[in-house]
N, C-alpha and C positions, 0 to 999 in steps of 0.2 A: 775341440779334440775329436778326432775321428772315432766314431763308435758303431757305425752301421756296416755290417758284413753283407757282402753280395754273393759269397760262395760258402760252402759248408765248412771247409777246413782252413780257409785263409783269413788272415786279419783284414780289417777294412782296407780297401784298395788304395785309399788316399795315402796310406803309409808309404807305399812305393814311391809316389811323387815326392813326398816330404823327405824321405831318406836320400833321394838323389839330389834334390834342389835345396832343401832347407833342413839339414839333419838336426840342427838345434834351432827351434823356431818358437816364436811367441804364439801362444794359443790361449783361449779362454776355456777353463775347465768346467765340468758340469756344476761344480760348487759356486760358480760365478767369479772365481779368482783368476786373474791373468797370471801366466807363468810360462815356463819353458818346457817344450816336449822334445825328447831326445829319441831318435829313431835308428841310430847306427850302433853296431855292436861295440866298437872301440870306445866311443864316447859314453855309451851306457855303462860299460865296465868301469870307466873312469869315475862316473858319478857315484857308483856303489862302493868304490874303494877309496875315495877321497875323504880324509877326516875333516875337511872343511865343509863337507855336506852333512847336515844334521838329520838324524832319523826322527827328530821331533817335528812332525809335520801334520797339517790338517788332512782330513779325508777329502780328496779332490774329486771323487767319482759320484757324488750325490748332489742333488739340487740344493741351492742355497735356501735356508729357512731361518727365520728369526730365532736367535738363541740356540741354533743347532750345534751341539757338540759332538762327542764321539759315541752317541747312542747309549749312554749309560755305562760304558765300560771304562774302568781305570786304565791309563796307559801301562803297558807292560814293558819288558826288556826290549821288545822289538821296536819300541819308539824311544829308546834311550841311547845316548852316546857313551863313549868310553870316559871314565872307567866303570860307570854304573852298569852299562850293558854287560860287560864281561863278568862282573861280580854275580849277576843273576844267572847268566847263561851257564857259567861253570857249575852251578848247583844242579843243572839239568842234563848237561851234555853227556854224562856217562851212560845214560839210558838210551842214547840215540846213536852211539857209535856203530859202525858195521859189525864189530865183534859182538857187542851186546845184543843187537837185533838178531844176529845169526843164532846166538846161544839161547836167548830168552824168549824170543817171539817166533822164530821160524818154525819150530815144531808145532806150536799152536796154530800158526798160519797154515801149515800144510794140512793139518787135521780139519780145520773149518772150511778150507777150500774144497777138499774132497767131499765133506758133508753137504756143502751147498751145491756142488755139481751132481751129487747123487740125487738130491731133492729136485734139481732142475730136470734131470733125466726122468724121474718118476712123476713129474707134474704134468699139467696140461700144456698143450701147444695151441696157439703161440704163447710165448712167455715174455715177460719184460725183464731184460738183463739188468736194468737198474735196480729193481726190487729183488731180483734173484741173487745178484752178486755184487754189483758196484756199490750199493748202499750198505747192505748188512755186514760185509766183510771188513771194511774200514771202521765201521762202528764197533764191531766185536774187538778188533785189534786195539783201538784206542781205549776202549773200556777195560780190556785186559791190562794194558799198560798203566793206566791211571788208577784203576780200582774203582771204576764207575759201574753201577748196576746196568747191565745191557737192557733190562726190562724197561728202563726209562728212555730208551732211544727215540721213541716217537716225540716225546716232549722236547728233548734237546735238539733233535734234527729239525723240527718245525721252527724252534726259536732261531736256529742257525740260518735256515732259509730266509726268514723274515729279515734278520739282521743284515744279511749279505745281498739282499735284493735292492738294487739301486732305484727300482721303480716304486718302492714303498715310500710312504711318508715318513718324516722324521719321527712322528709319534708312534707309528707302527714298528719302526726299527728299534726305537727306544724300549718299547714294550717287550720285544723279543730279547734284547740285551738284559733287561731287568729280570726277566724270567730266568735266563741262564745264570746270571750272577746270584740270584736268590737260590737257585737249585744247588749251585756249587757251594754257597755259604752253608746251606743246610747239610750238605754232604760233608763238608769240613767238620762241622759240629759232630755229626754221626761217627765219622772216622776217628776223631779225637777220643771218643768214648769207647772205642773198640780196640783193645790191645792186640787182637788177632788180625786186624785189617791189613790187607796187602795192597801193593801197587805204589806207583810213584807219588801220588798225592799223600797217602798215609806216611810214606817215608819222609817227605818234605815236612809234614806236620810234626813228626817225632823229632826231626833234626831241629826245627825251629823252636819247639817247646823245650828242648834240652839246651837251648842257647847256642846252638852250633851253626846258626845261619842268620842272615839279615832279614829273613822273611817275616813280615807281619801277616795278620789274618787277611788284610786287604790284598796283600801280595799273593797269598795262597789262592784267594778267590779269583783274582784277575788272571793269574797264570793257569789255574785249572780251567777257567772258562776259555782262555785262548787255545790251550792244547786240545780241549774237547771239540770246539767248533772247527778249528783249523785242521785238526788231526783226522777228521773224517770227511769233511765237505770237499777239500781239495782233492784227496785221493779218489773219492767217489766220482768226481767230475773227470779225472784223468782216466780212470778205468773205463768208464762208459764211452768217452770219446776215443780212446785207444781201440776198444772193441769195434766201434763203428768204423774207424779207419781200416782195420783189418778186414772187416766184412765187405768193404768197398774197394780194397786194393788186393786182389788175389795173388799177385806176384810176391808182395811182401808177406802176406799170410803164409804162402807156401814156404818161404824162407824160414819163417819163425817156427813152423811145424816140423820142417825137415832137418833143421840143423840146430841142435841144442846149444851150440857155441854162439849162436846168433842172438840169444835172448838179451845178453847184456848190452851190446851195441844197439839192438832194436829198441830197447827201452829208452836209452839215451836219445836216440833219434826221434822217437815218438814225443819225448819230453820237449825236445827242441822244436820239432815241426808243429806241435799242437799248442804249446805254451799257453796254458789255460788262464793265467792271470791276465784277463783281457783288457783291463784298464791301466795296467802298469803299476809301478811303485814310485812313491815320491820321496824327495829329500828337500831340505831348505838350506840355502847357502848361508854359512856363518859369516862369510866375508866375501869380498869381490873375487870372482873366479873367471878365468878365461876357459871357454869350452867350445870346441868346434867353430872357432872364429867369432864367437859371441862373447860379450861381456855380461856375465851373470853378477847381479848386485847382491850384496848382503840382504837377507830376508826374502829373496826370490824363491818361489816354489819351482822345483825342477822335477819332472816326471819322466822316468824311463819307460818307453813303450816296449816292453819286453817281447811281445809277439813280433813287432817290427824288427827289433835288433837281432832276434834269432832267425830272421829271414834275410839278413844282410849279405848280399852276394860278395862283398869284400872279404867276408870271413868264411862263408859256406858256398861251395860250388853247387849250382842248381838248387838253391835253398827252398824252392817251392815243391820239391819232390821228396817224399819220405824214402831215404836211401839207407838201407840197413848195412851196407858196406862202407858207409861214410867213415873216414878217419877224422875224428873230432877230438880236439883237446878239451873243450868245455863249451857250455852254453849258459844262457841266463835264465832258464826256466825256474831255478831255485834262487835267483838273485846272484849276488857275488859279494865277496869281502866278508867282514866279520858278521854281517847280518844274514849271511846265506842261510836258507831254510833249515831249522833245527831238525825237522822230521823227514828230511830228504831220503835217508837210508831206509826208513820204514816204508815210504812211498815206493822206492825202488823194489824192495822185497815183495810188496804186494803185487806190483805189476809183473815182476819176474815169475811169480808163482801162479797168478791167475791166468794170464794171457796164454802161455803155451798149453797149460792143462785144459783150458776151455776149448781151444781149437783142435787139440788132439782127441779129446773126449767126444767132441761133436764135429766130426769132419764135414758133415753136410750142413752146418749151421749157416743160416742165411737170414736176411731181413724179411720180416713178415709184411712190411709195407714198402712202398717206393721210397727211395733214398730221400727225396725232397719232402716227404711227409713225416720224417722223424722229428718229433717236437724238440727244439733246441732251447737251452736256457741262455738267452741273450741279455738278461737283466741281472744275473748274479755276478758277484765279484769274479767268480770263476766261470769260464765258458764251458758248457758241457751239454749233455743230452738230458732231457727231463724223463723221457721214456725211450726204451730201445726194444721194440717188439721184434722177436726172432722166432724162427721155427727150424725144424731139422727133419 
């Protein structure tokens, strides 16, 4: 599986050749398992929307190790098929609709973005945009949503980094996952004993305790852990990488700052162009399936290379250029079908709020180091920047 990037914003170059010559091709994944890699948009969409493709799959992006499982995490609804997947997802979906995000989270998001930009302006130069904005704001938002104490952010962020770092050993990743599940387990106990507790996790506990849902305590822990680590790490990576893109693409930055109507299309284009889920998402065939001229057998692992599919020239004109005027029906940055990312509307809200305010507030914002010296996260499940030094 191609994993080595040669340019800052582009997926591994080998994807281009595979997409043209072998769009569904046999590869050996980092976990040692042979399977199929899909690099075109149409075929990738088909994998995600085909009920013959099961979400119950192994982790394909880590090195094989004796007895290695899923790093101590119970499978959640993201690794379930219908009808189980739908039963669990419906318990959560109401908090993640565009209307719910707009009414319950947007006022809070507006306030904390202003506070963090004020702190950035008052602080020393150069500053690290990851520590100043990209990390704390998604942490605050997911803590507000779930009812998790923000003061515990260093612990759960460190555990998340370890869990999602494919260069770590199985033992290290397992330790991170066990810390996180232990933390959420303690939090569930604490929230259960607090009748005034607020947030999604407390609401789920009350519903379950009243016999109004299928959730067990193990479900509550696994769902809480999933939402906590996925809800801040992915958006952190996307905010940092989007800011770096705008710092190095002055024409697109000028569009974003000069035309408020551009922010929606700009965010969608950045999501497509950057596609931070760098190792793709997998499915397992439940039965024999024809895909892209290949015969996929029951039990075969199929991975959609989302960064490659989102650069498919059959679907996107000049796909390697971030074009904020692009007319785009959809992309695969959040997946596709019934498993499409639950938190996508929160991620959009954060990007739409942070990016224009950042560059309007700091019109002279620029990198404090050469572009090729920005430290990138090439080992995380999500591609992003580790630090983003800026000055103004």
